[in-house]
C-alpha positions in Angstrom: 44.6 51.9 -35.5 41.1 50.7 -35.0 39.3 50.1 -31.7 40.5 46.9 -30.1 38.1 44.6 -28.2 39.6 44.0 -24.8 36.8 42.2 -23.0 33.5 40.7 -24.1 31.4 38.2 -22.1 28.0 37.3 -20.8 27.7 35.8 -17.3 24.6 34.1 -16.0 23.6 35.3 -12.6 20.4 33.3 -12.1 17.9 31.4 -14.2 16.6 34.6 -15.8 19.3 37.2 -15.1 22.7 37.8 -16.7 25.3 40.6 -17.0 27.0 41.5 -20.2 30.3 43.4 -20.5 32.1 44.7 -23.6 35.2 46.9 -23.4 37.1 48.4 -26.3 40.4 50.4 -26.3 40.2 53.3 -28.8 43.1 54.9 -30.6 42.2 58.2 -28.8 39.6 59.2 -26.2 36.1 60.0 -27.4 35.1 63.7 -27.3 34.6 64.8 -23.7 36.4 61.8 -22.3 39.9 61.6 -20.7 40.4 57.8 -21.2 40.8 55.7 -24.3 38.0 53.2 -23.5 34.5 52.6 -24.8 32.4 50.2 -22.8 28.9 48.8 -22.5 27.8 47.2 -19.2 24.4 45.7 -19.0 22.2 43.8 -16.5 19.6 41.9 -18.6 16.5 40.0 -17.5 16.0 37.0 -19.8 12.4 36.5 -18.7 11.4 39.6 -20.8 9.7 41.0 -17.8 9.5 44.8 -17.7 12.9 46.3 -17.1 13.6 50.0 -16.9 16.1 50.8 -19.5 18.4 53.2 -17.7 21.8 54.7 -18.3 23.7 55.5 -15.2 26.4 58.1 -15.0 29.7 56.7 -13.7 32.9 58.4 -12.8 35.7 56.6 -14.6 38.9 56.1 -12.5 40.2 52.8 -14.0 38.9 49.8 -15.8 39.2 47.5 -12.8 37.4 50.0 -10.6 34.6 50.4 -13.2 34.0 46.6 -13.2 34.1 46.5 -9.4 31.6 49.4 -9.2 29.3 47.6 -11.8 29.3 44.4 -9.7 28.5 46.4 -6.6 25.6 48.1 -8.4 24.3 44.7 -9.6 24.2 43.5 -6.0 22.3 46.6 -4.9 19.8 46.3 -7.8 19.2 42.6 -7.0 18.6 43.4 -3.4 16.3 46.4 -4.0 14.5 45.9 -7.3 
């Protein structure tokens, strides 16, 4: 079984900002992981202004909680750039 794409979308948040989410279900967890998901969550500035390219460590409990936490982080980042 290959990885199965479960979720893939880009949502515009403002004239120059959007979030992008991609989630795959893997046939088995990746090394060092206890869940069968691979995901990419991104907050992107479409103005091509300087953005710090950061990876944030997240504790995975469930896919719905991961998405809730990402939305909460986006709200924080937009409030405190």
